[in-house]
Structures are given as structure tokens and as C-alpha cells.
N, C-alpha and C positions, 0 to 999 in steps of 0.2 A: 542877882536879885536879892533884896533884903530879907531877912528872916521874918517869919510871921510874928505879928505883934509889935513889930518895930514901927516906929513912927517916922522913920526916915523918909524923906521925899524921894520920889523917883524922878530921875532926870534922864532926858533923852538927848543925845547928840547925833548930829548928822555926820555920817562918814561915807566915804565912797568905797565901794567894793571894786575890786579889779574887774575890768570888762570881760564879758563872756567870751569876747573874741580872743582875749589873751589866754584863755584857758584852753589848752590843747588836750586832746585825748591821749591816753597813755600809749596807744598804739602808734601815734605819730612821733613820739619821742624817739623811737628806734625805727629807722627806715630799713626795710628788707633789702637784703643784698641779692641781686640777681646775677647769675652766671650763664654764659652762652657756651654750649658745646655742640659740636657737629660730628656726624658719623657719615662716612662715604664708603662705598664699595669699590672694588677694583673695576676699572673700565671694562665694559662688556664688549666682546669682539663678535661682530656679525660678519658672516660670509655667505654669499649666494653662489651656488654651484649648479650648472645646467648639464644635463646628459643628453646626448643626441647621437643616433647612429647615422652614418653616412652611406654605408653599403648595405644592399638587400639582395638576398639570393632566394629565388623561388625554385622549389624542387617538386617534381611530380613523379608519381609511381603508377605504372599501368602494367597489368598482367597480360601476357600474350597467351593465345590459345595453345593449349598443350596437345598438339596433334599427335604427337608420338604416343603419349600415355593413353589417349582416347582410342587410338587404333589398336593398341595392345589389349586394352580392356575389351573392345568389341570382338577381337579375335578370340580372346579367352572365353567370352560369353557364348559365342557361336559354337565353339568346341564343346563347352559344357552342355549347351542345348542339344547338340547332336547326340552326345552320349546319353542324355536323359531320354530322348525320343527312342533311341535304340533299345533302351531298357523297357519302356512302357508301351510302345506300339503293339507288340504281340499281345499283351494283356488287354489293351483296349479293344483290339480287333476280336479277341475271343469273347469279351463281354458283349460287344455289339452283335456278334453272330448269335450268341445265346438269347439276347433280347429279341432279335428278329424271329428266331425259332419259337420263342415263347409267345410272341405276338401272333404269329401264324397259327400256332396251336390254339390260342384263345379265340381267334376269329373262327377257326373251323369248329371248335366246340360250341361257340355262340350260334353259328349257322345251323348246326345240328339240333340244338335245343329249339331254335326258332322254327325249324321245319317240323319238328315233332309237335310243338305247341300250336302251330297255326295250320289250318287246313288250306288246301289249294283253292284259289279263287274259282268260283262256280260261274259258268257262262249261263246267264239267264235267258238271253235272246240272241238268236242268229238272224239278223235282218238282211234282206236283199231286195233291192228295188227291181232287179231284172232277173229273168229266168233263162233256162237253156233252150226253151222252145220245144220241149218234149211233148207238150199237149197243146190243144188249140187255144186254151185260155192263156197258157204261158207264152204262146207264140206272139201275142200282142205286146208282151213285155220283154222281148228280146233286145239285148243291148247292141243295136246295130252300129252305133257310132263309138263303141268302146269307151263309154263315159266312166269317169271315176269320181269318188267323193271328194269334194273340196272343203266342206264345212258341215257341222251339225249344230243344232240348237234345240234346247229344251223349252217347252212352254211353261207358263207361270204355274200351272197346276201340277207339273211334273209327270203328266200322263202321256203327252204327245211329244214325239221326237221328229224333227225334220232334218233332211239332208239335201244338200245341193250337189249337182253333178256337172262335170265338165270334161272335155278331152284335153289331155296335157301335151300330147306329142305334136300338136299343130303350132307352127311358128308363124309369127306375123299376124296380119289381119285375116280373120276367117269368119265364116258364118255357120260353123258347126252347131247344131242345136244342143241345148242342155236339158236338164230335167230337175224337177223338185219332187221329193218323195216324203210322205209323212206316215207315221205309225202311231196308232193308239195302243200304248202298251197295256192298258187295262183290259183290252179285249184279245190280247194275244194268247190267252189261255185256250180260247176256242180256235183262233186262227193260228195253228201251229206251224204253218209254212213260212212265217216271217215275211209274207208279202205286204207291201204298203197298203194303207187304206186309201191314199191318194197318190197318184203318179201323174204329175202335171208336166207336159212337154213345154219347153221354152224355146223360142226362136233362136236364141243365141246362148252360148255357154254361160251357165249360171255360176258366178265366182263364189258367192257366199249367201247365207240366209240367216235370219234372226227373227225370233218371235217378239211381239210387242210386250213390253214389261208389265202392262196392266190388262191388256185384252188378249187372252190366250188364243183367240180365233184369228187374229191378224198376224200375218207373216210377210216379211219383206225380204227382197233379194236384189242383187245387182248383177248385170250381165257383162259380158266381155266388151261389148260396144258402148258401155257407159250408161245404160238404162237402169232405172230403179223401178222395181216391180213390187206391188203389194197385193197379197191375196187375202180374201175373206173365206176362211175354211168352213164357216157356217153355211155357205151357199153350196148346193149340191154339185154344181158344175165348177165351183171355185175359180170363177173367171177373175182375171187380174184387173 
């Protein structure tokens, strides 16, 4: 380029620059050198091994009963038991005897205390339907057929007692008469003989009797031949 203030003319010339294709980068001027290397290991050895048994043995163990040792032990126990019993039996018998004597003594003492604390039962009434016939009035109530009491029954009020009579020593079918007797215990203070208020003769042996549970005047009984009889004691004749 001309210096400033110079009047020289500028000239331009055409010139060709080398092609860009001919310009190579600097890294292509030197080609890299490649080297190949390999590393190998020693050959690996593989081996398959199998193990198998061919023979098998089964073994079993069983204990047998020790009869000898058991018998010896049982004999030893029996001997020891016999010795033990010989030692303790006298003591046990003595204790049992003492307990029996003590129990007997306690029972006797209890009976003595009971007899002292309780009075003897008092007989309030001695009742009899029949008499010995010593008087004319009593002769009508003689027990000609030897009848005995079979049952008794209380009335609902608790004042009247009834008894049935039969003969026991007759076997088989019979027609021995029976009897029914009643006593009013509220009036026995006056009638001290114990004779019944009613003595009713029955054609056949009277096996039992019973008052009505609600009507104290009704009394039922059954005879030996199977009849059922009901009396009304409110009637004077007390007909069945």
C-alpha cells in the first residue's frame, strides 16, 4: 500500500490462490501410528466329577424286655414292703384301737348328755277299740275275732284319729269281719278310758282307712274283698 499523501495510482492484479482443497490441516500431515497387542490367559481346564454310592446297608436297633432285671427289682420291692409293714403294723393297730375307744367314749358321753338334757317321751293317750268284757258296756266291745290295727289316719283338723282293724292269721279268702274306730282327742280329757267315739263293724276285714283331705267328716276304707267304703261321721249312725 502507498504511503499517505502519495499520488501513486493503485493497481490491482488478478492472481489465483491455491485451492482450499489443497490446503491440508496440520494434523493430517502426520498420520498416527497404530499398534495391535493381544493378551491371552492360559487355557482353562474344566473337569466334571460325579459321586455315587452303589451299596446301602440298613441297620435297626431294638431293645428287648429285661425280664431278669424286672424280676429282681420286683423281688427287692416285695421284701422291702414286707419289712416296712412289719415295722408299722403294730403302730397302726394301736392307733386304730385308740380311735375306736375314743369314738366309743364320745358316743357314750353324747348319749349321757342327751339323756340328761331330754326328757322321756310322755304318753298322752292310750287308745283301745275293744275291752276285756269286764262290764256290761264293755262286753259289747269284746274283740271276738282277735282283730288288730292295720292303719291309722288323722283328720284335717288334727282332732280325730281313725284306725282300721283286720285279722292277720287268716290265710286265703275269708269273710272275717273287720272294724273301724274313731277317737275325738279333744274330748279325751273327760273320757279317760280311751274308748272310741265310734266303733263301726265292717262285714269284711278292713285293710286301711284315710280321711278326706278337705272334709274332716268323710272317711274312706277298703276291705279284704276289694270293696271301697266311705263313711260320713257327721251322721249319728255313720252308715256307709
